[in-house]
Structure formats: C-alpha cells, structure tokens
Backbone as a chain_set.jsonl record, in Angstrom:
{"seq": "MNVKLSKWRKGVGLRLPKSVVEATGLQPGDQFKIEIQGRELRLKPVVPVRRYRLEDLLAEMDRLGPDNQPELVDWGPDVGAEVIDDAYSRGEINLDDILRQSDRRSP", "coords": {"N": [[-67.235, 50.314, 40.239], [-69.113, 50.637, 37.176], [-69.737, 49.228, 34.122], [-71.098, 49.07, 30.864], [-72.846, 46.611, 28.99], [-72.608, 46.542, 25.443], [-74.163, 46.365, 21.909], [-72.287, 44.995, 19.269], [-71.538, 44.543, 16.26], [-72.105, 41.47, 15.518], [-72.453, 40.711, 17.946], [-71.431, 41.476, 21.245], [-69.76, 43.895, 23.477], [-67.562, 45.086, 25.783], [-66.805, 48.251, 27.07], [-64.068, 49.586, 28.001], [-63.758, 51.777, 31.111], [-61.223, 54.535, 30.836], [-59.4, 55.013, 32.92], [-59.022, 52.55, 33.952], [-57.955, 50.962, 32.22], [-55.396, 52.324, 32.243], [-54.847, 52.049, 34.406], [-54.253, 49.215, 34.78], [-52.868, 48.68, 32.804], [-53.302, 47.955, 30.128], [-53.424, 47.126, 26.641], [-54.895, 48.564, 23.186], [-55.657, 45.496, 21.389], [-54.573, 43.67, 23.044], [-54.795, 39.868, 24.518], [-57.008, 37.971, 25.829], [-57.972, 35.596, 28.2], [-61.174, 33.93, 29.037], [-62.485, 33.237, 32.024], [-65.189, 31.385, 33.101], [-67.569, 31.429, 35.853], [-70.268, 30.359, 37.047], [-72.227, 33.038, 37.031], [-70.512, 34.959, 36.872], [-67.606, 36.613, 35.28], [-64.347, 36.574, 34.493], [-61.08, 37.698, 33.453], [-58.252, 36.903, 31.891], [-55.047, 38.345, 30.994], [-53.477, 37.012, 27.905], [-50.244, 36.361, 27.694], [-48.296, 37.124, 25.271], [-45.961, 34.919, 23.244], [-42.483, 35.354, 22.938], [-40.908, 35.949, 19.79], [-38.14, 36.354, 17.807], [-36.312, 37.654, 15.07], [-33.608, 37.148, 12.844], [-32.684, 39.045, 11.937], [-33.726, 41.333, 13.129], [-32.864, 41.2, 15.269], [-29.652, 41.801, 14.383], [-30.366, 44.294, 13.377], [-30.691, 45.298, 15.883], [-28.127, 45.262, 16.871], [-26.392, 46.656, 15.109], [-27.32, 49.105, 15.593], [-26.754, 49.897, 18.152], [-24.573, 50.26, 18.184], [-20.573, 49.879, 18.906], [-19.854, 50.144, 20.768], [-21.681, 48.916, 22.61], [-21.224, 46.241, 22.605], [-20.838, 42.785, 23.969], [-18.048, 41.843, 26.011], [-15.812, 39.555, 24.704], [-15.208, 36.202, 25.635], [-12.937, 33.651, 26.361], [-13.423, 30.386, 26.708], [-11.849, 28.325, 26.79], [-10.124, 25.469, 25.466], [-12.371, 23.261, 23.533], [-14.667, 20.196, 25.029], [-15.694, 16.763, 25.75], [-18.997, 16.871, 24.501], [-18.952, 18.435, 23.432], [-17.037, 18.428, 21.126], [-16.361, 18.013, 17.914], [-15.792, 15.91, 15.535], [-15.589, 16.092, 12.357], [-15.519, 15.4, 8.523], [-16.353, 18.067, 7.691], [-15.589, 19.619, 9.743], [-12.963, 19.068, 10.195], [-11.968, 20.377, 7.661], [-11.612, 18.927, 5.288], [-13.709, 18.984, 3.778], [-15.908, 21.237, 2.409], [-18.881, 23.258, 2.222], [-20.226, 23.379, 0.136], [-19.627, 20.762, -0.823], [-21.015, 19.31, 0.525], [-23.708, 20.14, -0.04], [-23.861, 19.664, -2.552], [-23.912, 16.595, -2.289], [-26.065, 16.113, -0.771], [-27.799, 16.482, -2.752], [-27.564, 15.396, -4.456], [-28.436, 12.575, -3.477], [-31.35, 13.578, -3.123], [-34.385, 12.628, -4.687]], "CA": [[-67.487, 50.875, 39.113], [-70.285, 49.553, 36.366], [-69.776, 49.404, 32.858], [-72.314, 48.277, 30.118], [-72.611, 46.085, 27.241], [-72.945, 47.732, 24.335], [-74.111, 45.682, 20.551], [-70.92, 45.061, 18.542], [-71.873, 43.542, 15.283], [-73.37, 39.995, 15.773], [-71.94, 39.953, 19.35], [-71.341, 42.037, 21.958], [-68.495, 44.294, 23.129], [-67.67, 46.126, 26.822], [-65.869, 49.188, 26.685], [-63.184, 50.133, 29.693], [-62.913, 53.063, 31.152], [-59.71, 54.95, 30.565], [-58.69, 55.012, 34.144], [-59.244, 51.347, 34.527], [-56.926, 50.958, 31.133], [-54.588, 52.893, 32.422], [-54.1, 51.503, 35.963], [-53.706, 47.784, 34.501], [-51.341, 49.01, 31.522], [-53.807, 47.309, 29.454], [-53.183, 48.162, 25.483], [-55.647, 47.832, 22.02], [-55.328, 44.02, 20.82], [-54.341, 42.919, 23.924], [-55.869, 38.988, 24.46], [-57.538, 37.545, 26.953], [-58.832, 33.917, 28.209], [-62.263, 34.257, 30.071], [-62.841, 32.006, 32.684], [-66.621, 31.385, 33.529], [-67.767, 30.799, 37.182], [-71.766, 30.811, 37.177], [-72.489, 34.379, 36.302], [-68.974, 35.96, 36.656], [-66.2, 36.478, 33.796], [-62.994, 36.21, 34.826], [-60.641, 37.873, 32.166], [-56.786, 37.095, 32.495], [-54.233, 38.69, 29.635], [-52.652, 36.15, 27.336], [-49.168, 36.453, 27.314], [-47.469, 36.689, 23.886], [-44.302, 34.448, 23.31], [-41.706, 36.528, 21.397], [-40.562, 35.733, 18.379], [-37.202, 37.164, 17.466], [-35.872, 37.431, 13.523], [-32.291, 37.537, 12.935], [-32.724, 40.361, 10.879], [-34.28, 42.324, 13.828], [-31.808, 41.158, 16.462], [-28.247, 42.401, 14.102], [-30.02, 45.838, 13.312], [-30.451, 46.269, 17.042], [-26.629, 45.223, 17.166], [-26.106, 48.159, 14.614], [-28.039, 50.39, 15.999], [-26.658, 50.13, 19.532], [-22.921, 50.36, 18.057], [-19.566, 48.788, 19.034], [-19.566, 50.025, 22.485], [-22.25, 48.582, 23.547], [-21.272, 44.622, 22.529], [-20.121, 42.761, 24.882], [-16.994, 41.605, 25.527], [-15.362, 38.065, 24.275], [-15.051, 35.217, 26.965], [-12.318, 32.285, 26.029], [-13.75, 29.246, 27.517], [-10.656, 27.338, 26.666], [-10.691, 24.328, 24.212], [-13.698, 22.029, 24.015], [-14.171, 19.163, 25.408], [-16.696, 15.957, 25.322], [-19.457, 16.432, 23.557], [-18.772, 19.911, 22.416], [-15.982, 18.554, 19.887], [-17.226, 17.592, 16.684], [-14.758, 15.415, 14.671], [-16.105, 15.359, 10.941], [-14.574, 15.915, 7.698], [-16.193, 19.514, 7.63], [-14.626, 20.088, 10.836], [-11.359, 18.599, 9.726], [-11.398, 21.032, 6.795], [-11.717, 17.884, 4.417], [-15.205, 19.144, 2.59], [-16.677, 22.249, 2.181], [-20.277, 23.349, 2.427], [-21.085, 22.965, -1.658], [-19.419, 19.478, -0.888], [-22.499, 18.473, 1.242], [-24.923, 20.658, -0.692], [-23.716, 18.531, -3.955], [-23.743, 15.337, -2.036], [-27.143, 16.308, -0.918], [-28.271, 16.794, -4.195], [-27.66, 13.486, -5.37], [-29.716, 12.033, -2.782], [-32.423, 13.858, -3.524], [-35.358, 11.975, -5.88]], "C": [[-68.471, 50.258, 37.835], [-69.242, 50.342, 35.241], [-71.065, 48.75, 32.212], [-71.862, 47.735, 29.013], [-73.273, 46.557, 26.242], [-73.095, 46.524, 22.609], [-73.141, 46.208, 19.942], [-71.229, 44.148, 17.52], [-72.591, 42.517, 15.329], [-73.101, 39.646, 17.162], [-72.216, 41.412, 20.309], [-70.409, 42.545, 22.784], [-68.88, 45.211, 24.74], [-66.575, 47.034, 27.175], [-65.049, 49.619, 28.432], [-62.987, 51.426, 29.76], [-61.696, 53.581, 31.111], [-59.101, 54.618, 32.11], [-58.572, 53.273, 34.498], [-57.928, 50.362, 33.355], [-55.696, 51.234, 31.556], [-53.446, 52.291, 33.614], [-53.739, 49.848, 35.722], [-52.969, 47.894, 33.419], [-52.035, 47.744, 30.159], [-53.707, 48.05, 27.712], [-54.214, 47.565, 24.447], [-55.035, 46.771, 21.45], [-54.739, 43.454, 21.75], [-55.534, 41.704, 24.004], [-56.058, 38.715, 25.554], [-58.285, 35.6, 27.121], [-59.837, 34.372, 29.146], [-62.653, 32.733, 30.824], [-64.183, 32.281, 33.038], [-67.4, 30.847, 34.688], [-69.56, 30.999, 37.397], [-72.096, 32.145, 36.185], [-71.286, 35.137, 36.113], [-68.238, 35.102, 35.533], [-65.234, 36.85, 34.73], [-61.985, 36.553, 33.548], [-59.028, 38.061, 32.581], [-56.107, 37.259, 31.218], [-53.626, 36.86, 29.601], [-51.404, 36.57, 27.104], [-48.365, 35.862, 26.235], [-46.187, 35.901, 23.979], [-43.806, 34.896, 22.339], [-41.177, 35.603, 20.687], [-39.605, 36.802, 18.006], [-37.015, 36.612, 15.853], [-34.598, 37.931, 13.958], [-31.983, 38.522, 12.752], [-32.828, 41.396, 12.278], [-33.248, 42.618, 14.877], [-30.174, 42.06, 15.81], [-29.05, 43.514, 13.745], [-30.134, 46.57, 14.594], [-29.306, 46.588, 17.476], [-26.285, 46.67, 16.616], [-26.535, 49.101, 14.756], [-27.34, 50.912, 17.063], [-25.312, 50.409, 19.106], [-22.152, 49.575, 18.679], [-19.286, 48.86, 20.302], [-20.433, 49.315, 23.559], [-22.237, 46.582, 23.223], [-20.482, 44.692, 23.704], [-18.839, 42.021, 24.688], [-16.572, 39.905, 25.433], [-14.985, 37.471, 25.508], [-14.419, 33.789, 26.117], [-12.498, 31.59, 27.291], [-13.03, 27.967, 27.549], [-11.274, 26.366, 25.661], [-11.868, 23.502, 24.405], [-13.572, 20.68, 24.399], [-15.533, 18.37, 25.539], [-17.662, 16.554, 24.651], [-19.558, 17.864, 22.64], [-17.821, 19.755, 21.196], [-16.96, 17.859, 18.858], [-15.631, 17.442, 15.646], [-15.354, 14.718, 13.58], [-15.624, 15.926, 10.103], [-14.961, 17.276, 7.221], [-15.446, 20.467, 8.54], [-13.086, 19.985, 10.708], [-10.86, 19.857, 8.526], [-11.039, 20.244, 5.374], [-12.661, 18.271, 3.236], [-15.278, 20.772, 3.528], [-17.875, 22.102, 2.403], [-20.744, 23.19, 0.857], [-20.442, 21.573, -2.073], [-20.767, 18.666, -0.738], [-23.833, 18.844, 0.736], [-24.996, 19.185, -2.212], [-24.198, 17.154, -3.401], [-25.934, 15.035, -1.322], [-28.672, 16.367, -1.915], [-28.898, 15.931, -5.259], [-28.452, 12.475, -4.692], [-31.443, 12.205, -2.94], [-33.399, 13.148, -4.671], [-35.628, 12.886, -6.833]], "O": [[-68.322, 49.041, 37.736], [-68.477, 51.306, 35.275], [-71.889, 48.073, 32.826], [-70.941, 48.06, 28.265], [-74.443, 46.939, 26.256], [-72.068, 45.937, 22.267], [-72.904, 47.415, 19.882], [-71.213, 42.95, 17.805], [-73.806, 42.638, 15.172], [-73.401, 38.543, 17.62], [-73.09, 42.239, 20.049], [-69.789, 41.557, 23.178], [-69.936, 45.8, 24.967], [-65.491, 46.589, 27.553], [-65.503, 49.837, 29.555], [-62.37, 52.152, 28.981], [-60.885, 52.737, 31.492], [-58.192, 53.79, 32.159], [-57.894, 52.956, 35.475], [-57.251, 49.388, 33.683], [-54.812, 50.422, 31.281], [-52.232, 52.141, 33.756], [-52.96, 49.3, 36.501], [-52.325, 46.881, 33.144], [-51.375, 46.942, 29.498], [-53.878, 49.255, 27.531], [-54.525, 46.378, 24.55], [-53.91, 46.94, 20.978], [-54.175, 42.439, 21.341], [-56.72, 41.935, 23.771], [-55.315, 39.166, 26.426], [-58.833, 34.811, 26.351], [-59.498, 35.15, 30.037], [-62.962, 31.626, 30.382], [-64.429, 33.456, 33.31], [-67.925, 29.748, 34.505], [-69.92, 31.999, 38.019], [-72.178, 32.189, 34.958], [-71.156, 35.917, 35.17], [-68.182, 33.95, 35.105], [-65.517, 37.474, 35.753], [-62.022, 35.755, 32.612], [-58.569, 38.952, 33.296], [-56.412, 36.49, 30.305], [-53.437, 35.983, 30.445], [-51.356, 37.31, 26.121], [-47.896, 34.729, 26.131], [-45.355, 36.258, 24.813], [-44.245, 34.962, 21.191], [-41.031, 34.445, 21.08], [-39.98, 37.966, 17.869], [-37.41, 35.522, 15.438], [-34.332, 38.704, 14.878], [-31.022, 39.049, 13.314], [-31.938, 42.237, 12.405], [-32.844, 43.706, 15.287], [-29.587, 42.831, 16.569], [-28.158, 44.361, 13.712], [-29.906, 47.768, 14.764], [-29.043, 47.578, 18.158], [-25.982, 47.632, 17.321], [-26.216, 50.084, 14.087], [-27.184, 52.129, 17.152], [-24.757, 51.004, 20.03], [-22.647, 48.538, 19.122], [-18.673, 48.018, 20.959], [-20.217, 49.126, 24.756], [-23.132, 45.828, 23.603], [-19.854, 45.576, 24.286], [-18.471, 41.608, 23.589], [-17.137, 39.116, 26.191], [-14.473, 38.151, 26.398], [-15.112, 33.036, 25.433], [-12.078, 31.846, 28.419], [-13.356, 26.904, 28.078], [-12.404, 26.356, 25.173], [-12.219, 23.13, 25.524], [-12.554, 20.026, 24.173], [-16.554, 19.056, 25.471], [-17.05, 17.067, 23.715], [-20.079, 18.151, 21.562], [-17.717, 20.646, 20.354], [-18.048, 17.317, 19.051], [-14.808, 18.261, 15.236], [-15.63, 13.521, 13.494], [-15.141, 17.019, 10.398], [-14.19, 17.826, 6.435], [-14.916, 21.559, 8.331], [-12.239, 20.781, 11.111], [-9.693, 20.24, 8.446], [-10.348, 20.76, 4.495], [-12.482, 17.983, 2.053], [-14.922, 21.197, 4.627], [-18.259, 20.995, 2.78], [-21.89, 22.78, 0.673], [-20.54, 21.137, -3.22], [-21.348, 17.829, -1.43], [-24.861, 18.195, 0.925], [-25.771, 18.301, -2.576], [-24.955, 16.546, -4.156], [-26.698, 14.082, -1.467], [-29.896, 16.318, -1.791], [-29.774, 15.762, -6.108], [-29.072, 11.609, -5.309], [-32.374, 11.401, -2.901], [-32.872, 13.234, -5.78], [-36.334, 12.583, -7.795]]}, "num_chains": 1, "name": "protein.A"}
C-alpha cells in the first residue's frame, strides 16, 4: 500500500488510510516513537502511563454499586513490620495534635 507525504504547516504529514487505522487499532492523538534506519522509518506506539485519581475510582465504585464490591477478607492480626506502635496508633494523640506540632516547627 502506498501513501504520500503532504505539506502540513511547517512540516510534512503522513495520512494513513482508514483500513490501516482499523487494522492496527490506532486512534487520533496516539503517540509514537520514530526509529530511523537509513532511509527507513519505523513507528512504535508509546504506551501511556495510566494515572488514576481517587475521585474517579470512588465515582466508579459508586456507579457499579454495592453488588460489585469485593468481599472483605480477615488476614488476622498485624505482625512484624505491619505493627505500628506510636502515640497516634495507641489513641494518645489525634490528627489535630499532629498538625499543631507541625505548625509550631514551620518557620
């Protein structure tokens, strides 16, 4: 299949036929890494890193409803490095106390 470069602003663009886009599952806005070997070009898709926001995850949980929530599993008591023994965990101080201490240390 032959395609032709076309002038596009200050550069050139390559228009892909619909059949190529459908066969490869490409979408407008997909990004590619270009490898050059002599006069040959090789395009490799750049796989984006997915970033999730807590708000989106919680909204999806609400959308799916309680029937789709995973069951709770009791893994037993904390052991080893899981055990946190500090004033907050023992209930001797609360978050407000910690924030007040932090404010006093700030210049």
